[in-house]
Structures are given as structure tokens and as C-alpha cells.
N, CA, C and O atoms as a GROMACS GRO file, in nm:
protein
  308
    1MET      N    1   1.000  -2.425  -0.283
    1MET     CA    2   1.006  -2.300  -0.181
    1MET      C    3   1.052  -2.356  -0.063
    1MET      O    4   0.984  -2.443  -0.007
    2ALA      N    5   1.180  -2.312  -0.010
    2ALA     CA    6   1.233  -2.351   0.102
    2ALA      C    7   1.175  -2.294   0.204
    2ALA      O    8   1.136  -2.179   0.185
    3GLU      N    9   1.154  -2.357   0.340
    3GLU     CA   10   1.100  -2.290   0.444
    3GLU      C   11   1.196  -2.260   0.563
    3GLU      O   12   1.298  -2.327   0.573
    4THR      N   13   1.171  -2.171   0.646
    4THR     CA   14   1.264  -2.158   0.753
    4THR      C   15   1.177  -2.112   0.890
    4THR      O   16   1.070  -2.052   0.882
    5GLN      N   17   1.232  -2.143   0.997
    5GLN     CA   18   1.154  -2.083   1.099
    5GLN      C   19   1.231  -1.974   1.166
    5GLN      O   20   1.351  -1.979   1.193
    6VAL      N   21   1.141  -1.862   1.193
    6VAL     CA   22   1.219  -1.747   1.244
    6VAL      C   23   1.164  -1.679   1.366
    6VAL      O   24   1.047  -1.704   1.395
    7THR      N   25   1.223  -1.609   1.429
    7THR     CA   26   1.171  -1.524   1.552
    7THR      C   27   1.177  -1.386   1.529
    7THR      O   28   1.287  -1.339   1.501
    8ILE      N   29   1.085  -1.316   1.535
    8ILE     CA   30   1.083  -1.188   1.492
    8ILE      C   31   1.048  -1.099   1.638
    8ILE      O   32   0.961  -1.138   1.716
    9LYS      N   33   1.111  -1.006   1.657
    9LYS     CA   34   1.082  -0.925   1.783
    9LYS      C   35   1.027  -0.785   1.757
    9LYS      O   36   1.030  -0.742   1.642
   10ASN      N   37   0.982  -0.722   1.844
   10ASN     CA   38   0.921  -0.601   1.830
   10ASN      C   39   0.813  -0.580   1.713
   10ASN      O   40   0.819  -0.482   1.638
   11VAL      N   41   0.724  -0.667   1.703
   11VAL     CA   42   0.607  -0.666   1.615
   11VAL      C   43   0.511  -0.600   1.675
   11VAL      O   44   0.495  -0.630   1.793
   12ASP      N   45   0.431  -0.507   1.625
   12ASP     CA   46   0.334  -0.419   1.673
   12ASP      C   47   0.213  -0.525   1.695
   12ASP      O   48   0.162  -0.584   1.600
   13GLN      N   49   0.173  -0.544   1.826
   13GLN     CA   50   0.064  -0.653   1.857
   13GLN      C   51  -0.074  -0.641   1.801
   13GLN      O   52  -0.148  -0.739   1.799
   14GLN      N   53  -0.113  -0.513   1.752
   14GLN     CA   54  -0.227  -0.497   1.678
   14GLN      C   55  -0.215  -0.535   1.543
   14GLN      O   56  -0.303  -0.606   1.494
   15VAL      N   57  -0.107  -0.492   1.468
   15VAL     CA   58  -0.100  -0.537   1.336
   15VAL      C   59  -0.071  -0.679   1.314
   15VAL      O   60  -0.095  -0.735   1.207
   16PHE      N   61  -0.011  -0.745   1.429
   16PHE     CA   62   0.012  -0.904   1.402
   16PHE      C   63  -0.130  -0.964   1.430
   16PHE      O   64  -0.158  -1.064   1.363
   17ASN      N   65  -0.220  -0.922   1.514
   17ASN     CA   66  -0.352  -0.953   1.551
   17ASN      C   67  -0.428  -0.949   1.418
   17ASN      O   68  -0.486  -1.050   1.379
   18GLU      N   69  -0.429  -0.850   1.356
   18GLU     CA   70  -0.490  -0.826   1.207
   18GLU      C   71  -0.438  -0.925   1.118
   18GLU      O   72  -0.516  -0.984   1.042
   19LEU      N   73  -0.317  -0.950   1.118
   19LEU     CA   74  -0.265  -1.045   1.010
   19LEU      C   75  -0.312  -1.182   1.043
   19LEU      O   76  -0.344  -1.255   0.950
   20LYS      N   77  -0.320  -1.230   1.176
   20LYS     CA   78  -0.356  -1.348   1.203
   20LYS      C   79  -0.517  -1.353   1.179
   20LYS      O   80  -0.570  -1.460   1.147
   21ALA      N   81  -0.581  -1.252   1.193
   21ALA     CA   82  -0.744  -1.264   1.176
   21ALA      C   83  -0.766  -1.282   1.018
   21ALA      O   84  -0.847  -1.359   0.968
   22GLU      N   85  -0.682  -1.200   0.952
   22GLU     CA   86  -0.718  -1.211   0.801
   22GLU      C   87  -0.671  -1.326   0.732
   22GLU      O   88  -0.722  -1.369   0.629
   23ALA      N   89  -0.555  -1.386   0.802
   23ALA     CA   90  -0.512  -1.522   0.762
   23ALA      C   91  -0.605  -1.612   0.781
   23ALA      O   92  -0.628  -1.699   0.697
   24ALA      N   93  -0.672  -1.602   0.896
   24ALA     CA   94  -0.786  -1.721   0.938
   24ALA      C   95  -0.898  -1.706   0.848
   24ALA      O   96  -0.951  -1.809   0.806
   25ARG      N   97  -0.943  -1.591   0.810
   25ARG     CA   98  -1.056  -1.570   0.718
   25ARG      C   99  -1.017  -1.625   0.578
   25ARG      O  100  -1.101  -1.679   0.505
   26LYS      N  101  -0.884  -1.611   0.542
   26LYS     CA  102  -0.859  -1.662   0.420
   26LYS      C  103  -0.805  -1.823   0.409
   26LYS      O  104  -0.762  -1.877   0.308
   27LYS      N  105  -0.818  -1.876   0.530
   27LYS     CA  106  -0.777  -2.014   0.560
   27LYS      C  107  -0.633  -2.036   0.527
   27LYS      O  108  -0.596  -2.143   0.478
   28LEU      N  109  -0.544  -1.929   0.556
   28LEU     CA  110  -0.399  -1.941   0.540
   28LEU      C  111  -0.334  -1.975   0.669
   28LEU      O  112  -0.386  -1.940   0.775
   29PRO      N  113  -0.228  -2.037   0.664
   29PRO     CA  114  -0.150  -2.031   0.791
   29PRO      C  115  -0.078  -1.893   0.805
   29PRO      O  116  -0.056  -1.825   0.705
   30VAL      N  117  -0.041  -1.855   0.928
   30VAL     CA  118   0.008  -1.712   0.956
   30VAL      C  119   0.142  -1.721   0.892
   30VAL      O  120   0.168  -1.608   0.852
   31GLY      N  121   0.237  -1.801   0.864
   31GLY     CA  122   0.355  -1.799   0.803
   31GLY      C  123   0.351  -1.775   0.655
   31GLY      O  124   0.438  -1.712   0.595
   32ARG      N  125   0.245  -1.828   0.599
   32ARG     CA  126   0.214  -1.820   0.442
   32ARG      C  127   0.175  -1.670   0.423
   32ARG      O  128   0.216  -1.610   0.324
   33ALA      N  129   0.089  -1.605   0.526
   33ALA     CA  130   0.038  -1.482   0.510
   33ALA      C  131   0.140  -1.387   0.520
   33ALA      O  132   0.145  -1.294   0.440
   34LEU      N  133   0.235  -1.402   0.623
   34LEU     CA  134   0.347  -1.317   0.668
   34LEU      C  135   0.434  -1.332   0.536
   34LEU      O  136   0.476  -1.228   0.486
   35SER      N  137   0.462  -1.444   0.482
   35SER     CA  138   0.555  -1.438   0.351
   35SER      C  139   0.485  -1.362   0.243
   35SER      O  140   0.553  -1.286   0.174
   36LEU      N  141   0.348  -1.374   0.219
   36LEU     CA  142   0.282  -1.275   0.122
   36LEU      C  143   0.294  -1.136   0.150
   36LEU      O  144   0.302  -1.056   0.057
   37ALA      N  145   0.298  -1.096   0.279
   37ALA     CA  146   0.320  -0.960   0.308
   37ALA      C  147   0.452  -0.912   0.290
   37ALA      O  148   0.473  -0.798   0.249
   38ILE      N  149   0.558  -1.006   0.323
   38ILE     CA  150   0.682  -0.966   0.286
   38ILE      C  151   0.704  -0.946   0.141
   38ILE      O  152   0.764  -0.849   0.095
   39GLN      N  153   0.652  -1.044   0.068
   39GLN     CA  154   0.671  -1.031  -0.073
   39GLN      C  155   0.605  -0.918  -0.132
   39GLN      O  156   0.659  -0.870  -0.232
   40THR      N  157   0.506  -0.870  -0.094
   40THR     CA  158   0.442  -0.742  -0.143
   40THR      C  159   0.517  -0.634  -0.097
   40THR      O  160   0.531  -0.542  -0.178
   41TRP      N  161   0.566  -0.622   0.009
   41TRP     CA  162   0.644  -0.511   0.062
   41TRP      C  163   0.785  -0.493  -0.018
   41TRP      O  164   0.823  -0.383  -0.057
   42LEU      N  165   0.854  -0.610  -0.037
   42LEU     CA  166   0.941  -0.608  -0.124
   42LEU      C  167   0.934  -0.554  -0.256
   42LEU      O  168   1.014  -0.470  -0.295
   43SER      N  169   0.827  -0.605  -0.336
   43SER     CA  170   0.771  -0.578  -0.448
   43SER      C  171   0.762  -0.424  -0.464
   43SER      O  172   0.830  -0.363  -0.548
   44GLU      N  173   0.677  -0.365  -0.380
   44GLU     CA  174   0.661  -0.225  -0.360
   44GLU      C  175   0.773  -0.142  -0.343
   44GLU      O  176   0.786  -0.040  -0.410
   45SER      N  177   0.862  -0.180  -0.253
   45SER     CA  178   0.986  -0.102  -0.229
   45SER      C  179   1.098  -0.104  -0.350
   45SER      O  180   1.190  -0.022  -0.350
   46ARG      N  181   1.086  -0.197  -0.449
   46ARG     CA  182   1.161  -0.200  -0.551
   46ARG      C  183   1.115  -0.123  -0.674
   46ARG      O  184   1.187  -0.109  -0.772
   47LYS      N  185   0.990  -0.074  -0.662
   47LYS     CA  186   0.946  -0.017  -0.770
   47LYS      C  187   1.005   0.103  -0.785
   47LYS      O  188   1.032   0.159  -0.679
   48PRO      N  189   1.040   0.173  -0.909
   48PRO     CA  190   1.095   0.299  -0.915
   48PRO      C  191   0.999   0.414  -0.900
   48PRO      O  192   0.888   0.417  -0.954
   49LYS      N  193   1.047   0.503  -0.826
   49LYS     CA  194   0.962   0.619  -0.784
   49LYS      C  195   0.978   0.722  -0.884
   49LYS      O  196   1.087   0.766  -0.923
   50LEU      N  197   0.841   0.764  -0.930
   50LEU     CA  198   0.859   0.891  -1.031
   50LEU      C  199   0.849   1.004  -0.955
   50LEU      O  200   0.764   1.028  -0.870
   51LYS      N  201   0.962   1.088  -0.998
   51LYS     CA  202   0.973   1.218  -0.928
   51LYS      C  203   0.884   1.328  -0.987
   51LYS      O  204   0.864   1.332  -1.108
   52LEU      N  205   0.831   1.413  -0.907
   52LEU     CA  206   0.732   1.519  -0.942
   52LEU      C  207   0.775   1.597  -1.078
   52LEU      O  208   0.694   1.631  -1.164
   53LEU      N  209   0.892   1.617  -1.084
   53LEU     CA  210   0.967   1.710  -1.184
   53LEU      C  211   0.967   1.604  -1.324
   53LEU      O  212   0.984   1.654  -1.435
   54GLU      N  213   0.951   1.489  -1.313
   54GLU     CA  214   0.942   1.389  -1.425
   54GLU      C  215   0.810   1.379  -1.483
   54GLU      O  216   0.794   1.335  -1.597
   55TRP      N  217   0.714   1.418  -1.408
   55TRP     CA  218   0.561   1.409  -1.462
   55TRP      C  219   0.553   1.482  -1.581
   55TRP      O  220   0.607   1.592  -1.597
   56GLU      N  221   0.477   1.414  -1.677
   56GLU     CA  222   0.440   1.485  -1.818
   56GLU      C  223   0.311   1.581  -1.776
   56GLU      O  224   0.230   1.547  -1.690
   57THR      N  225   0.306   1.683  -1.835
   57THR     CA  226   0.189   1.768  -1.812
   57THR      C  227   0.088   1.730  -1.933
   57THR      O  228   0.126   1.695  -2.044
   58VAL      N  229  -0.034   1.742  -1.896
   58VAL     CA  230  -0.145   1.723  -1.992
   58VAL      C  231  -0.241   1.843  -2.003
   58VAL      O  232  -0.276   1.915  -1.910
   59LYS      N  233  -0.276   1.851  -2.130
   59LYS     CA  234  -0.381   1.976  -2.150
   59LYS      C  235  -0.524   1.926  -2.114
   59LYS      O  236  -0.578   1.832  -2.172
   60GLY      N  237  -0.574   1.991  -2.021
   60GLY     CA  238  -0.705   1.951  -1.972
   60GLY      C  239  -0.814   2.024  -2.072
   60GLY      O  240  -0.785   2.113  -2.151
   61SER      N  241  -0.938   1.970  -2.055
   61SER     CA  242  -1.041   2.018  -2.135
   61SER      C  243  -1.106   2.161  -2.077
   61SER      O  244  -1.060   2.207  -1.973
   62PRO      N  245  -1.205   2.224  -2.143
   62PRO     CA  246  -1.246   2.325  -2.071
   62PRO      C  247  -1.336   2.299  -1.968
   62PRO      O  248  -1.367   2.396  -1.899
   63LYS      N  249  -1.394   2.169  -1.938
   63LYS     CA  250  -1.473   2.128  -1.825
   63LYS      C  251  -1.389   2.119  -1.715
   63LYS      O  252  -1.440   2.133  -1.604
   64THR      N  253  -1.254   2.096  -1.726
   64THR     CA  254  -1.173   2.083  -1.603
   64THR      C  255  -1.076   2.206  -1.571
   64THR      O  256  -0.986   2.202  -1.487
   65LYS      N  257  -1.108   2.312  -1.648
   65LYS     CA  258  -1.019   2.449  -1.626
   65LYS      C  259  -1.020   2.480  -1.492
   65LYS      O  260  -0.912   2.500  -1.436
   66TYR      N  261  -1.120   2.488  -1.433
   66TYR     CA  262  -1.154   2.526  -1.285
   66TYR      C  263  -1.165   2.412  -1.175
   66TYR      O  264  -1.221   2.435  -1.068
   67LEU      N  265  -1.110   2.290  -1.203
   67LEU     CA  266  -1.140   2.169  -1.133
   67LEU      C  267  -1.067   2.195  -1.007
   67LEU      O  268  -1.132   2.176  -0.904
   68SER      N  269  -0.946   2.234  -0.996
   68SER     CA  270  -0.876   2.240  -0.865
   68SER      C  271  -0.952   2.333  -0.777
   68SER      O  272  -0.977   2.302  -0.661
   69GLU      N  273  -0.992   2.455  -0.836
   69GLU     CA  274  -1.077   2.548  -0.746
   69GLU      C  275  -1.211   2.467  -0.694
   69GLU      O  276  -1.245   2.481  -0.577
   70GLN      N  277  -1.276   2.394  -0.770
   70GLN     CA  278  -1.387   2.331  -0.736
   70GLN      C  279  -1.368   2.230  -0.624
   70GLN      O  280  -1.453   2.209  -0.538
   71ILE      N  281  -1.272   2.180  -0.630
   71ILE     CA  282  -1.216   2.060  -0.539
   71ILE      C  283  -1.194   2.136  -0.405
   71ILE      O  284  -1.252   2.102  -0.302
   72ASP      N  285  -1.103   2.248  -0.411
   72ASP     CA  286  -1.077   2.330  -0.284
   72ASP      C  287  -1.205   2.377  -0.230
   72ASP      O  288  -1.211   2.381  -0.107
   73GLY      N  289  -1.309   2.415  -0.296
   73GLY     CA  290  -1.441   2.462  -0.254
   73GLY      C  291  -1.510   2.329  -0.166
   73GLY      O  292  -1.554   2.344  -0.053
   74ILE      N  293  -1.510   2.226  -0.223
   74ILE     CA  294  -1.555   2.128  -0.171
   74ILE      C  295  -1.503   2.098  -0.039
   74ILE      O  296  -1.575   2.084   0.060
   75LEU      N  297  -1.371   2.088  -0.037
   75LEU     CA  298  -1.298   2.044   0.086
   75LEU      C  299  -1.268   2.150   0.185
   75LEU      O  300  -1.250   2.126   0.305
   76TYR      N  301  -1.264   2.272   0.131
   76TYR     CA  302  -1.229   2.373   0.235
   76TYR      C  303  -1.336   2.481   0.263
   76TYR      O  304  -1.325   2.565   0.352
   77GLY      N  305  -1.445   2.470   0.173
   77GLY     CA  306  -1.566   2.564   0.201
   77GLY      C  307  -1.536   2.688   0.133
   77GLY      O  308  -1.615   2.782   0.137
   0.00000   0.00000   0.00000
């Protein structure tokens, strides 16, 4: 793995502090933690997105017939 030095501008200070703290907890250099974060972000952004209209419907059981109403009752009273 080739390494390079970079300067990054306009990084959210709180986010960077959290990255540094997590890297320290895991005994990782900040550069390695940042590389892992970038790899994760790239991997997630390349995943194909499933559009709602492409979802397959499934037949629920009688126990789940009114599940959405029950969830609404819990959430909204």
C-alpha cells in the first residue's frame, strides 16, 4: 500500500476529534483510521440502491395483519 501525505481543508472539528479519539481507543494512527473511513464511505457509495418500486412484496401472516396500525399506535398514541 503506497502512502501519501495530504492536507484536508474544512473538516468538521467535532467529527475529526471523534475520529482521533476512536483511533486512539483502537490504537490506530489517525491516518489509518481516516483511510478506513474513506474506504468504508467509498464502498457504501458504490453499492447499488434498491428503488422502492423494485421491492418485492411478501405475504404477511395473520399475526402481522394489523402490524402497521399497532406500530402507529405505539409511536403516535
